[in-house]
C-alpha positions in Angstrom: -26.4 -35.3 21.8 -26.8 -31.7 23.0 -25.6 -30.5 19.6 -28.6 -32.1 17.9 -30.9 -30.3 20.2 -29.7 -26.9 19.0 -29.6 -27.8 15.3 -33.3 -27.0 14.6 -32.9 -23.6 16.3 -29.8 -22.7 14.3 -31.4 -23.8 11.0 -34.5 -21.8 11.7 -32.4 -18.7 12.5 -30.5 -19.1 9.2 -33.8 -19.2 7.4 -35.3 -16.3 9.3 -32.5 -13.8 8.7 -32.9 -13.3 5.0 -36.7 -13.0 5.4 -36.3 -10.4 8.1 -33.7 -8.5 6.1 -36.0 -8.4 3.1 -38.9 -7.2 5.2 -36.9 -4.4 6.6 -35.9 -3.1 3.1 -38.4 -0.7 1.7 -39.6 -1.3 -1.8 -38.3 1.1 -4.4 -35.3 2.1 -2.3 -31.9 1.0 -3.6 -29.6 -0.7 -1.2 -26.9 1.5 0.3 -23.7 1.5 -1.6 -20.6 0.3 0.2 -19.1 3.8 0.0 -22.1 5.4 1.7 -22.2 2.9 4.5 -19.1 4.2 6.2 -19.0 8.0 6.6 -15.5 9.4 6.9 -15.1 10.3 10.5 -12.9 10.1 13.7 -11.9 6.5 13.0 -10.6 7.5 9.6 -8.6 10.3 11.2 -6.9 7.8 13.4 -6.1 5.6 10.4 -4.7 8.6 8.6 -2.5 9.7 11.5 -1.2 6.1 11.9 -0.4 5.9 8.2 1.4 9.2 8.2 3.4 8.2 11.3 4.4 4.9 9.6 5.4 6.8 6.5 7.6 9.2 8.5 9.2 6.3 10.3 9.7 4.4 7.1 11.6 7.3 5.6 13.8 7.6 8.8 14.5 3.8 8.7 15.4 4.0 5.0 17.8 6.9 5.8 19.3 4.8 8.5 19.8 1.8 6.1 17.2 -0.4 7.8 15.7 -1.4 4.5 13.6 -4.3 5.7 11.9 -2.2 8.4 11.4 0.7 6.1 9.7 -1.6 3.5 7.5 -3.2 6.1 6.4 0.2 7.5 5.8 1.6 4.0 3.7 -1.4 3.1 1.6 -1.0 6.2 1.1 2.7 5.5 0.1 1.7 1.9 -2.6 -0.7 3.3 -3.9 2.0 5.6 -4.2 4.5 2.7 -6.0 1.8 0.7 -8.6 1.6 3.5 -9.0 5.3 3.4 -9.3 5.3 -0.4 -12.0 2.6 -0.2 -14.0 4.2 2.6 -13.3 7.9 2.1 -12.4 8.1 -1.5 -15.5 10.0 -2.5 -14.9 12.7 0.2 -11.3 13.0 -1.2 -12.5 13.2 -4.8 -15.1 15.9 -4.0 -12.4 18.1 -2.5 -10.6 20.4 -4.9 -6.9 20.6 -4.7 -5.1 23.9 -4.3 -2.6 25.0 -6.9 0.2 24.2 -4.4 -1.2 20.7 -3.8 -1.5 20.1 -7.6 2.1 21.1 -8.0 3.2 18.9 -5.1 1.2 16.0 -6.6 3.0 16.4 -10.0 6.4 16.5 -8.2 5.6 13.4 -6.2 4.5 11.6 -9.3 7.7 12.6 -11.2 9.9 11.5 -8.2 8.0 8.2 -8.0 8.4 7.5 -11.7 12.1 8.5 -11.6 12.9 6.3 -8.6 11.0 3.3 -10.1 12.8 3.7 -13.4 16.2 3.7 -11.7 15.1 0.6 -9.7 14.1 -1.2 -12.8 17.3 -0.3 -14.5 19.4 -1.6 -11.5 17.5 -4.8 -11.4 18.1 -5.4 -15.1 21.8 -4.7 -14.7 22.1 -7.0 -11.7 20.4 -9.8 -13.7 22.9 -9.4 -16.5 25.8 -9.5 -14.1 24.4 -12.5 -12.4 24.1 -14.3 -15.8 27.7 -13.4 -16.7 28.9 -14.6 -13.4 27.0 -17.8 -13.7 28.5 -18.4 -17.2 32.0 -17.9 -15.9 31.4 -20.2 -13.0 34.7 -21.6 -11.5 36.8 -20.8 -14.6 37.4 -17.2 -13.4 36.7 -17.1 -9.7 37.9 -13.5 -9.2 35.6 -12.1 -11.9 32.8 -14.4 -10.7 33.1 -13.0 -7.2 33.3 -9.4 -8.4 30.2 -9.7 -10.6 28.2 -11.4 -7.9 29.1 -8.7 -5.4 28.1 -6.0 -8.0 24.8 -7.8 -8.7 24.0 -8.0 -5.0 24.9 -4.3 -4.5 22.7 -3.3 -7.5 19.8 -5.4 -6.2 20.1 -3.7 -2.8 20.1 -0.3 -4.5 17.1 -1.2 -6.5 15.2 -2.3 -3.4 16.0 1.1 -1.8 14.9 3.0 -4.8 11.7 1.0 -5.1 10.9 1.8 -1.4 11.6 5.5 -2.1 9.2 5.3 -5.0 6.6 3.8 -2.8 7.1 6.5 -0.2 6.8 9.3 -2.8 3.5 7.8 -4.0 2.3 7.5 -0.4 3.2 11.1 0.2 0.8 12.0 -2.6 -1.9 9.9 -0.7 -1.0 11.7 2.5 -1.6 15.1 0.8 -4.8 14.0 -0.8 -6.3 12.8 2.5 -4.9 15.7 4.5 -8.4 16.9 5.2 -8.6 14.0 7.7 -5.8 15.6 9.8 -8.1 18.5 10.8 
């Protein structure tokens, strides 16, 4: 019963908000763009530092053969850099890169490409070995087991190379948004 008492008030507020919003907008003024709503500031510096820390830790975990943790950290860093790209992308685009930064960007892109190419090649090889092993089935158990182990190993190597590729790409993002570290 008490819910019915508040229903007219809620409905009137829902109707009033669009009218009030329209009245506050000045005629002839375009609405603010999403990029201009959020200036790049101290909050973004915190996001940047968190992303860099995650990226550093992901690299350490990958070196220590903690692939799942490394992947998780790299993905989280990627999502933080995506936020920065969305909200501070224009500030980053307005900033000119130094020749050293341009060179580093090219190196990172090459390393990303190389690692991803190797990962794709390993995945393809693993798939072929898995198909061969499946065809052999129980007729040649030793060959079946060997091929399955090789396929599993190649899949693991592909995963590691894919994570490395992501880290190289994110290192480029780190460099591009380094102005937030200051």
